[in-house]
C-alpha positions in Angstrom: 13.9 -22.1 -19.1 15.2 -24.2 -16.2 17.2 -22.3 -13.5 18.7 -23.6 -10.2 18.5 -21.6 -7.2 19.6 -22.2 -3.5 17.2 -21.0 -0.8 17.0 -21.5 2.9 15.0 -24.5 4.2 12.5 -22.2 6.1 11.9 -20.2 2.9 11.5 -23.4 0.9 9.0 -24.9 3.5 7.1 -21.6 3.4 7.0 -21.7 -0.4 5.7 -25.3 -0.6 2.9 -24.4 1.9 1.8 -21.3 0.0 1.9 -23.2 -3.4 -0.4 -25.8 -1.7 -2.6 -23.0 -0.2 -2.9 -21.5 -3.7 -3.3 -24.8 -5.5 -0.3 -24.2 -7.7 3.3 -25.5 -8.1 6.2 -24.0 -6.4 7.7 -23.0 -9.8 4.4 -21.1 -10.8 4.5 -19.3 -7.5 8.3 -18.3 -7.9 7.5 -17.3 -11.4 4.7 -15.0 -10.3 6.6 -13.4 -7.5 9.7 -12.7 -9.9 7.2 -11.1 -12.5 5.9 -8.8 -9.8 9.4 -7.9 -8.7 10.6 -7.4 -12.3 7.6 -5.5 -13.4 8.6 -2.0 -14.6 7.1 0.6 -12.5 6.3 3.9 -14.1 8.6 6.6 -12.7 7.0 8.9 -10.0 6.6 12.2 -11.5 5.7 15.5 -10.1 2.2 15.5 -8.4 -0.3 18.2 -9.4 -1.0 20.9 -7.1 -3.6 20.5 -4.4 -6.9 22.2 -4.9 -7.7 25.2 -2.7 -11.0 26.2 -1.5 -12.3 29.5 -0.2 -14.5 28.4 2.7 -15.3 32.0 3.7 -14.7 33.7 7.0 -14.4 31.4 10.1 -17.5 31.2 12.4 -15.5 30.4 15.5 -12.0 30.5 16.8 -11.0 26.8 17.2 -8.4 27.7 19.7 -11.2 28.9 22.1 -12.5 25.7 23.5 -15.5 27.3 25.1 -16.5 29.1 21.8 -16.1 26.0 19.9 -18.3 23.8 22.3 -20.9 26.6 22.3 -21.0 26.6 18.5 -21.3 22.8 18.4 -24.2 23.1 20.8 -26.1 25.5 18.5 
């Protein structure tokens, strides 16, 4: 299908440069971009709950800087 669109000169220039970099035509590049835009995205559903782990009793109070440094030095 042939469609005519009007785009700004700056976008047209960038489009031609990118097509040359990719080694394709501007039409192909526009079609690829439109396909990505129009591609149906699955709806974002509810996420599963995060896993919880029991790491046991804490070995040091991380709010106590000295105790934390002492534990790190062990």
